Phi, psi and omega in degrees: 000132179258136181257130177254122184282328181205113185296334182283345182246356186293149175257000181296142177259125183248157177200140177052058186265136171248114190245131173259126186243136176169172177286326173053048175277120180094336183050070181273185185300324177295316177298318182298319178297315181299312181293319180301320180295321178294319180295316181296316181294320179300316179295322182295323183261006180071029180252204180233148179262142181229133167256118180257110180221192189239147178293326180229160180290130181308328182292343175297335179260317186278330180203072191307318184292340180259359183297127182280158168291144183279151176284322182239139170290168179301316181297320179294319179299313179299316181300315182291316179300318180298326180292347182265014175064037178278143180279316182229140171241118177263118177254081186284124173298124179269095182255172175299321180296314181293322182292342180272359180291127180291157177306316181300316182293320179299313181293315183291306187284314186275304186287319183272302188290316184272307186277343183054047187292138173255323183225135175247139176235122180223163178280169185296336183249027184290137170220159186202171178080179183308126180059019180065027185282344178283124181255174176299319180297316180292327177296318178298315182294316178296319180296320181299320179296331185254014179061043175241126180274134181253128180244125180255124180267124180293156179296147174255136184246152171234111181051052177070005176257129176291127179286125178212163177298323179298315180295316180296317178303316180297316180297320179296314181297324179280351179088014177271068185297321182300315180294316178301315180297321179295322178291323181285337182083006176193162177298147178308128188256136172233123176246133179198163177268134181290125181246163180288134174248204181271357179062026179287327177297319180298320180298331180269359181091009179231075181299143181234148169267124186259135178236151176281147173277125181267172178276072178215177180283135172230156170292170183302153176306140180164190181252133184232150171262141181197195179234148181223134171244130178271141177313139180077359173253156182246015179227157181261147177243153177286150183206155170247128189241133175250118175250121178148216189256348186047069191298338181284315187257326186225062183305132177072004177258106184279132180197173173242123180243126186244113174264109180274122185293139177055044184210130180211053178259158176281110181237023177301134180086350179271157178271140173233151182246109187254125176250119179275112184266318187205141174286135179254309180196165176287158172290147184211145175269130182256158184279342182206163176297322181296319179294319177297315181300316180296322180291319177298319178301318178294321178301316181295315179297320179299314181290323176301318180295318180293323179298321178298322178294313180299316182295339176274004175089012180274179181291150177266004179291156176302142179227000000 
């Protein structure tokens, strides 16, 4: 997958493009359907697929105080889009200048002149151009004049709820990880570089890979069961993950600590891919190191037992 930093400055030559357009925060099931259709059509017509999205959330420019925290970091977003077999990812900086582009100009200059677009794929609630005045109907009409076909992807629902980034963000904040994961089509992803911690986990026999907490949405502080892939490896390992302050050992120091089961290699400076599968318990302050150690041991045994259930094809819900 090739990444384009600014479509208005690119020297890349395009032809027969099928483009999926959107903010794509979190890359949920609706986004996946939209992108998948663009990829399939591109292959069918011998063209290339493009995901056109933004380097920053548009609301950071249009309504900064209301701009939400993102579900995915930029690196996580790139990783997920690449896994969908997309040819090009456009990460357009959403600036005041770009936001002032009229719908007509966007379709003519960007979609037609630069991208040589044949097919556009957008969601049911898509709007574009200056002040969001471009509607799906106007996109269809503009596209028709320029021989560009417009495809509208219907909403995807989970138990009568329309799947959206806003809904997923709410579920994560409320601690409904299972619902969020189902909407995302995969476990909540955290990508980060392993940094040095205080090595207190190692002293207790439970070494952890430490990650910094970024300015994005996380589920509530607590202990989670999940899967981890280490950079340069192609398989996932089971893990118990602590997101929060670790009130017993590191009060008020926010971090992500990942104990990878049956693993004790030096991976400082390496990137790891953490998938949060299931909530195990709330964070708690313990009266002693021994009490903390015993609880971590129980967390590991608990997650091993749940993994056996999951590996047998059963539900990952709490039981």
